[in-house]
N, C-alpha and C positions, 0 to 999 in steps of 0.2 A: 772808861775802859771798854764798855760794851760798844760804844760808837766807833772806837778804833778797830775792833774786831769786824764790825759790819763794813767799815771802809775797806779792809783787807779782802773780805769776801766779795764785795762789789768789784774791786779791782781784778781779782782772779777770774770772776765770772765774765767780766767785760772782755778779757783776753781770750778766754776759752770757749765762749758761746759760738763764735764763728766756726771753730773747729768742730763743735758738736753738730753744726748744721751741714757740714760736708757730707757728701753721699759717696758710698763705694759702689761703683757700677761693675758688675761681673759681666765682662764683654761676652755676648752671646748667651747670657743667662746659663741655664743648665747644660747647654750644648758646648759652651766654651769657645775657644779660639781654634777653629778647624776649617777644613776645606768644604766647599759646596754649601755655604751658609750665607744668607743675605744680611750682611752687617749694616747696610744702609737702612733696610727695613727695621732691623733691631733698634737702631739709633733714632729712627723717626719717632717724634712725639716725646722723646726724652730731653730733659734739660741738663746740660753739663755746665757746671760753674767752677770758677777758680777755687781751689782747695779740694774739689772732688777728686776721687781716685778711680782710675781705670784698672781693673784686675784682669789680666789675660791668663787663663788657665788652659793648659794643653800638655800632652805627654812630652817631657823634656827630651830633646834630641830629634823630635819629629817636626817641630815648627820653631819659629822665632818671631820676634816683634821688633820692628825698626820704625822710628819716627822719621818721616820724610816730608818734603814740601809737596805742593800741588802737582808739580811736574813729575816728581818721583812716584806719586800716587797714580797718576794717569799712565805712566810708563812702567810701573812696577819695578822701579830701580831705586837704589840708594847710593849716595856717594860712598866711596871706599872708606872714608873716615867715620862713617856712621857705625856706632857700636850696636851690635845686635843683642837683644835681651833673649836669654835662652834657658832660664831656670825652670820653665813650665808653670810658674806661678809668679808672673811679673806684675808689679804694681807701679803705676805711673801716676804721680800727683800732678794734676792740672794746675800749672803755676801762673799762667797768663791767659787773658781772653784772646779769642780769635780762632781761626781755622786750624785744625790739627789733623794730621794724616798718619795712619799706621798701616804697615804692610808686613806680610811674611815673605821672605826671600828664599825660602827652601824650595828647590825644584821650580816648578811652575805654579806653586800654590796661589800666588797673587794673580797671575795672568789667567790661568785655567780654573782655579779653584775658588775665585772670588774672595780670597783671603786678604781683605783690605777694609779699612774703616776710616771714614771721614766724619769729623764732628765739628761743631762750632761751640767754643767754650765762652760762656757768658761771665760777666764780672761776678765776684763773690756775693753770695746772698747777704743782704744787709749792708752792702757797700753803697756809697752814694750813687754809683752808676746803676744799681738795680732798684733803688728806692724811687717811688714816684716823686716828681718834682712838686715842691710845695705849692699849695693852692693859695692864691692871693685872696685874702678875705677882707672885704670892706664891710664892717659891721653897720647894719641899719640901726636907726635909733631904737627900734623895738627889740633888737637882739641883745642878749646878755653879753657884756664885754669879755667875760671869761670864755664863753663859747666861741666868740669871734677870734680871740687869741689862739685858742686850741685849734681852730679850723685851719690856720696858717702854719701849724707846726708839722714838721716832717720827721717822724721817729720811726726807725727801722724796727722790724719784728724782733731781731736779736736783742736790741736794747730794751724793748718792752719786756721780753722774757727775763733779762737780767734784773730789771727793776722789780718785776713781780717776784722773782726768787728772793731778791734782797729784802723786799717787804715782808715776805713770809719768814725769812730768817730773823728779821728785825723783831717780829712779833714773838718768835720762839725765844730769842735771846733776852728780850725785855721781860 
């Protein structure tokens, strides 16, 4: 009975740990989404991953947020079919890797007020794309075979965390 409970806990943790690793980025930090702020400097040095969230905070009715392509970013324009986010606290979940561009189309906020953000979204933390590639290990005669086998294993941090929690729970349950 205890082993089936542990299995359920492990299954739940395996699914939920990547969600726990997602980061919520408040665009512009305490300044928020506003004119005359350098969003490229704000984004520099930050890592954005799939499942992370961008939160745009601003006074409702004063600004908006539109996702555009690279040309729309450069020209501060969005296709007529692009839906503007206007709540004043807009959250965007980063769903796929690659370049992402966001602008404000109120007045000349994008052109004159530098109200635009470009980021590169990386694969989700713990996904095969972000994990280092396995190291080919050829054990030398003096090397322990177990150590040699472990050296070639590629385990992501999220799964290590899951197994550590499961081991702790296993000790508590047992």
